[in-house]
N, C-alpha and C positions, 0 to 999 in steps of 0.2 A: 590180650587181657580185656575183660569186660568191666565197665564202670556200672555196677549194679544200680546205684542210685540214679544215675543219668538214664539208664535203660528203663527203669521203672517209671520215671517221670515222663519219658517220651511215649511209652506204651499207654499210660493213662490218658495222655493227650490224644493219642491216635484212636483209642477206644471211643473217646467222647466226640471225635470229629464228625461222625455221621453214624447212621444205623447200618452196621455191617451184617453180612450173612453169617450164620453160625460158624465159629471156629476160624474165621478168616484171619483175625489178628493173632490168634494163638499159633497158626501155621507160620506166620511171619516171625513171631517170637522164637519158635523152634529153630528157624533158620539162623536167627541172630545168635542164639545160644550155642547151637551144636554144629552149625555149618562150618566147613573148612574155609581157610582163607580164600581159596579159589572160588568157592561157592558164594562168597560175600563180595566178590570183586566183579564189577560190571554185570550185575544181575539183569537178565532179560525178563521183564515182567510177563511177556507172552508165554515164554517157556515155563515160568513159575506157575502161571495160571493152568497150563496143561498138566503139569506134574502134581499140582495140589487140588485139581478138580474145582477150580474157581473160574467164574466167568471172566473173560479177558478184560472187559470194561471195568469190572470191579477190581481186578488185579492192578490195572493201570492206575485207577483211583487210589488204591491202597498205597502204592509206592509214592505217588505224588503227595498224599497226605503224610506219609512217613517222612518225606523230605521236609515238609512244613513243621512236623513235630521234632525234627532234629535227628532222626534215626539214620537217614541216608543222604548222600549227596548225588546230584544228577549230573550225568556226563553226556555231552553231545559228541558223537564220534563220526569222523569221515572214514569210511571203510572202503578199501580198494576192491572193486568188483572182480579183479583177476586173481588176487591171492589172499583176500580177506585180511590184509594187513590193516591195523588201525593207524592210518596215516597221521592223524592228529586227533586230539581229544580236548574238549573245552568244557569248562564248568558253566558257561553261560552262552545262551544263544547269540548275544550281542558280539561275541568273539568269533563266531562261526563265519567262515568265508567259503565260497563255492568253487574256487579253482584250487586244485591240489595236485601234488606230485608224489607218486609212490616210489620210494627208493628201491624196494624189493623188485618191482617190475620195471622201474625206470620209465614210467609212463605218466602222462598228464591226463587229468579228467576234470570235467565240470559236473558238479553235484547238483541234484535236485532233491527237494524234501521227500519225494517218493522213493528215490534211489540213493544209495551210498551214505545217507545221513541217518544214523540210528541213535537211539537214546537208551542208556542203561543207568543202573543205580549201584553205588558202592557204599557200604556201611560207613557211617561217619566215624572218624578217629576219636571223637569225643565219647562214643558209645563202646566201640570195640576196636582195638588196634589190630591191623593185619599187615603182613609184610609188604603188600602191594601199595600201601600208602606212601612208600618211599622207593620208587622204581630204581633210583640210582644205587640202591643197596642190594638189589635182587641178584641172584645168580644169573649167569648168562642164559641158562636154560629157561628159568622163570621169565626173564626179561623178554626172550624171543617168543616163547610159546604161550605165555599167559598175559603179557603186557602188550607186545607188538602185534600178535595175531589173535583173531577172534575165532572161536570154534564154529561160527555160523556159516562159513563157506563149506559147502558139501560137494564132494566128488560125485560123478555119475553112479558109482557103486554104493553111495549112501554113507561113505566114511568121510568125516571132516578132513578138509585139506590139511589142517594143522597136524592131525595125527599121521597122515601120509608123509608130510614133510619131516616129521621126527625120524622116520625111517631112512631119510636121505642124508641126515647129518652124520658126518664122520668125525668132526672136531668142532668145538664151540667154546669160546672163552672171552672174558672181558680183558682188554689191554689198556692200561692207563697211559696217559701221554708220556712220551719219552721212553717207554718200555717196549720190550719185544717178547714174543712167545713162540716157542717151537711147537708146531702142530703136526703130529704124525698121523697119517691116514694109510689105510690099506686099500690102494686104488684098484679098481676093476675096470674092465672094458666100458667105455662110454666117455664121460667127461667129468672134470672136477670144477665146481663153481665155488670160488672164494668170495665172501660178501661181508662188508661192514653193514650191519643191519640198521644203522642210523644215518647212512649216507648213500650216495651212488657208487661208492668205491667197491669195485669187484674185479675179479679176474676169471678167465675161462680157459681151461687147458684140456684138450682132448687126451684121452687115454687109449692107447692102441697097442696090441701085441706087435712086437718087432720094432717098436719105436726106440730110438737111441736113448741111452740112459744119461740123464742130467745129474751131475753131482748133487748130493744132498748135504745140507738143507738148501732149498730153493728160496732165495731172498725175496721178500715181498714188502713194499713200502706203502703205508696208508697215511694220507695227509690231506686234510681239507677237502674231503669228498672225492679224492682220487686215489686209485690203487695202481701201483706199478709192480708187476711181477717179472722176474728175470725170465728170459726166453727159456723154455723148458720142453724137452721131449720126455714124455712119461709113459712107461709101459706098466702093465698090471704089477702090483707089488707094493712094498713099503716105500713111502716117500715122506720126507719131512719138509715143512715150510716154516721158514723163520719170518714171522710177521712182525714188523716194527711199526709202532704208532708214532709218527712224526708230527701229528696234529696237536691241537691244544685241548681236545676233548676226549674222554674215554671212548673206546671203540668196542662194540660187541661183535666179534669176528667169528665167522664159521666157515667150514668147508663142507660142501654137499657133494655127494656122489650121484651124478645123473646117469640114467640108464643108457643114454646115447648122446652124441654130440648135437643131435637135432631135436632133443627132448622139448616137447611143448606141453605145458600144463593144461589138462582138460578144462573146459568151461565149467565154472562152479555155479551151483545153485545155492540159494541162501535160505537157511531155516527162518521161520516166521519170527519177526522181532518188532519192537516198537519203532516205527519210522518217525522221522521228524514231522511228516505230513499228518500222521495219525495223532501225534501229540498236540499239534496246533488245532486239531478238530476235537479235542477233548475239553469239555467245559471246565473241568476242575483245574486244568492247566491255565486256562484263560482267567479264571477267577482268582487263583492264588499266586500266579507268577506274572502279574501285570508289569513288573519291571523288566521282564524279558522282552527285548526288542531286537529287530534286525538292523544292525548298524551299517551293513554294506549298502552303498548307494544304489546299486542295481537291483537289490532285492534278491530273493532266492526263488528259483523256478519251482512250480508245482505242476507236474505233467498232467494230472487228472484230478479235478475237483468238481463236485456238484454243488451249485449254489441255489439257495432258495431265497426269494424276496417276497415279503408280504406287505400289505397295506390295508388300512381300514377304509371301507367305503362309507362316505357320509360322515366322517369324523368332525368336520367343521360344523355341521348342523348339530351334532351332539354337544360340542362345546357351547354353542349358542343356546341350546335348549336347557341344559342342566347347570351351566356355569363352569368356569375354568377349573376351579378346585375339584369339584365332583367329577368332572370329565377326566381330569388328570389322574385321580385315584383309580377310576375305572379302566383307563388306558394302561396304567401300571399293572393292574390285575390281568389284563389281556396279555401284556408282555410276559408275565410269569407263566401263564398257560403255554405260550409259544416256547418259552425256554424249556419248560418241563417236557414238552413234546419233542423238542430238538434233542435233548439229552437221552430220552427213551430210545431214540433211533440213531445213536452213535454220531451225533453232530455237535456243533458248538455255535452259539450266537456270536457273530463277528461284531455286529454293531446295531444300534437302533438309530433311526433317523426320523425325527418327528414321531409319527404313528407307525412307521415302517420298521421291519426287521430284516436283516441280512444274516443268513446262517449258512455254514459250510458242512458238507457231508463227505464221507469216504466213498460212498457208492450212490448211483442214481436210485437204486431200490430203496436205500435208507432215506434218501431225500423225498421220494414220492410217498413213502409210508408216513414220514413226518408231516408232509403237507396235508395229507388226508386226516391225520391225527389232529393237526392244528385246526383244520376247518371244523371238525366235530367238537373238539374240546372248547374252542372259543364260542361255539354256538350254545354251549351249556350256560354261558354267561347271560344269554337272552331269556332263559326259561322263567326267571323270576321277574322279568321286566315287562312293562306294558307293551313295548315294541322292540323289534330286533335292532338294537343299537350297534351290535358288533357283527359286521359282515366282512369277511376277509376276501381279498383278491390276492392270488398267489401265482408266482412264476418260478419255474425250475429250468435250469440249463446246466449243461456239463461241458467242460473243456479244460484247457491249460490256463494257468494264471501265474501271477508273480506274487509271492508273499512279501509284504513290505511293512514298514512302520509309518503310519500316518497319524498325526496328532497324538503321538506317544502311545499308540495302540497297534497291535498286530492286525493287519488288514490284507485284503486281496486287491490286485490291480490288473487291469487289462480288458481285452475285448469280451472275455467270458463274463466278467462282471457287468459290463455294459449291456450285453444281450440279455442276461438274466433279469436285470432291472426293467428293460424295455418289454420283455415278454410278460412280466407282471403287469405292466400298464395295459396290455391287451385283454387281461382277464376282467370279466364282469363280476359283480358281487356273487359270492359263494362259488366262484369258479377257480379252477387250478389249470394253468396253461403250462404245458411242458413241450420242449423242443424235440426234434427228431433224435438228437444225440441222447436224450433221456428215454424217449419212447422205445428206441431200439435196444436199450441196454438189458443185460440179463435180469430176469425175474420181474421186470416192470410190467410186461404184458399181463402176466398172471395177477399182479397186484391190482391193476386197474380194470380187469375184466368185468367186474360187477357194475361198473359205472358207465353212464352214457358218455360217449366220446365223439367229438366232432372235430374233423381236421380242416384246417384253413391254411392259406398261404399268406404270409405277412411280409410287408416291406418295413424293415426296421432301419431307423436312422443310423448311419455309419456302417451299415452292412450292405455290401455290393449286390448280393443276390437275395431273392425272396426266400424266406425260411418257412418250413413246414411247422405248424404249431398245432398241438392237440389240446382241445378244451375239455376238461373233465367236470361235468356237472354232478350234482348230488344224485344218489340213487332215487328212483321214483318211490314215493311212500305208498 
C-alpha cells in the first residue's frame, strides 16, 4: 500500500534537492508506484541507471537524495564472493564489520570496501509497504532467493547463480522451534545436500544406484547451528526426510539435488553494483551522511584508491597583503572550485587542511583529469586580479589504504596517504606531480600527452626506495 500524501511530500523534496536531468525523478516515481515488491527491495542504483538510461553518477545521487527525502532506506551488505549470499545487512556504516562467515559456503572472509561490501536501497515503509520489510514473515522461497541471496552473482554462462540454485532445490520450508517437517524428494544420481540457510547446519548424502535402501523417513535433527542426520544409504527414487528443529529459532531448511558427490560451484562474476568504496568517494554521501562513521578500530581496507593533495603556493603572502578576512573569503572560493572539479571527475573531497585539499578518486584517470581541471579552474580566479594570487601545487598517488574515522569524519590512513602528501610537496607552482603507479595506469598516458612531462627520482621520507615522479607543467602558450 502506498501512502500518497507521504509519497507526494517526499517527491516534492526530491525535485527541489538539485537540478536533475529531464524525467529522472519521474522514472523513480514510476518505480515507486508500479514496481513489484522485489523491484523495490535492495535496488541496485547502477542497474537502475543502465535500465533507465541515466548517468551512473546521477542515479547514485538520486538514491542518496531519495534517502534524505524519506523515500528509501540505505543498506550496507556483506556479500559472499562464492555464492552471492547476503551474509549480513546493516542500515548504518557504523555497524559494518569486515570479518564475516558465510553459512551457505561455511567459509570465512575479510571484506574490503572494493570487494564484498555493496550498497543498495529499499523503499521506506512510511512510503510503501512491501513484504520484504518483515523477513520473518516471508515464505521460505522468498526468504532464500530474495532475502538471503542476491541476483548479482553471475555464472560463466551469464545466468545468475540464484536462478541456477533454484533448479537444484527439491524441498524448502520454514520449521518453527519444536516442530518437524517431512520433506519428500525424488533423488537422482549425485548427492543430496540438506541445509539450514541461517546456520552452518547441513548434511550431505551421496545418491548411487545399487545403494542399500534406508527405511524412510530419514530422521534429521537441527539444533543450534548443527545438523545430525541418521546414517543413510540412498539410491535414486523417492525418499522422505523428517527434519526436526530442536533449536530456539526458526529454521529455513532445504534439500538440494547436486549433480555429483564432488560438485563444485563455478567461480562467480558479479554484475556492476554500488560498492562501499564508490559510495565513500561520492560527494553527496559525504555531504549528507556525515553521521556515518566507521566504528571498527582497525578500519576497513580499500584495496585501490587514488588520492590528490593540493596546496596554494604563497598563501602566507596573500594573507599578509590583503588581510585575513579577505584572504579567507578568497581561499574559500578556491576550495569551491576544487570541490566542483572533484565532483565532475567522480571523486570526493575528504578534508581540507589549512589551504590544502585531500580528495579521493575511483581511478587514476579520474584523479589526473581532476588535477588538470583544478589547475585550470583555479587559474580563472586570477584573471580579474592584479597578480596571480592562486597558484596550485598538486600531487597524485595510487595504492591501498585504510578507511577510518578521524575527528568524527571519514578519512583515509596509511602509506598511500603519506606518499601522496609528500609528492605534492615536490611540486612547484602550477605543477602536478604524479607517481609511477598513476603514470602507468590505463588512460593516463593519453590524458597527459599534450603536456610537458619531466621524470625525476625522489627520495621520500618514510619510503625505503627512491620513487619515480612525473612533473606535469602547463602546455606552452
